[in-house]
N, C-alpha and C positions, 0 to 999 in steps of 0.2 A: 504495500500501500505506499502511494506515494504521501507525503503531507506536504504542505506550502508553509513553510515557518517563515517568518518576517526575518528579514536580512537586513542587516543597517550598510549601506553604501560607504564605503571608505576612499574609494578611488574611481576617478572616471576616464576613459583613455580616449578622447573623440577620433582619434584618427582609426581605432580598430571598433571602436562604436560600442564598448563593452565597460562593465563598471565593476571593478572589484567589491566584494562584499564581505560580510563578517556574519556569518550565519551560527550563532552559539559557540561563539571560537573559533569558527573554523572559518580559514578566508578561499573564496573560490571567485571566479570568473564569470559574468552572466551578459547576454548580449542584452544591449538597448534597442535592436532592431524593429521591435513590437511597440516602442513606446515613442510619444510626440517628441521630436529633437528640444531639449532642452529641458525637457520636463523633469528628469530626475537628476538629484543635485546630490553630493557628500553629505551628508548625516540623513538623510530619507530612509525610512523603512519603506522596502519592497518585496512583493511576493514574486516566487522563482517558479516557472514548469519548465522543465526539460531544457535548463539551462538560457532559459529568455524571462528577462523581467517582464511581468504580465501587467502589474500595478503598483503604485504607492498606496501605502497606508498611512494614519495617521502615527504619529509617535506612542500615544497613549494606548490603543488599540495594540500596537506591538507590541509594547512593553507585559500588557496583561497577557496576551498568549503566549511570550513568551515565559512570563511566571508559570503556566498551565503547562507547558512542554517542558518547565524543571519539575515539576511537581511528579508527571508522569515519568520520566525519566529516571527520577529519585526513586521510585516504587519498581523498577525492572531491576532483575539480577542482571549479573555480566555476561549470560547466554544470549539473551535478549535483548541487551544494551549493544553488545557485538553485532547480532542479527538486523538490527535497526540500524547498525552504521554502514553496511554492506548493502542492506536495499536502500538507504539512503543516497548511496552514491550510485547505485541503477536509476534512479528517478533523475540524478541531475546529468546524466548524457542526452 
């Protein structure tokens, strides 16, 4: 199952039209090709699907979602956590 976890934009590369995002401490790159030019800025929270930024969300909603994900992760055992990381990497490709 793929979940869209809010990610904070940390860098934008206009030459490749990509953004570097922080997703719960993991840095990744995502395409800005589906977003209106200039609509995403460093510090924004975004939702990503299969490597594309799909939309922005406000900071308050993003932080509430991240708290919920933290709580879920805190209840998982090591095997479940490892499997969720593997599954998450498949969703990002």
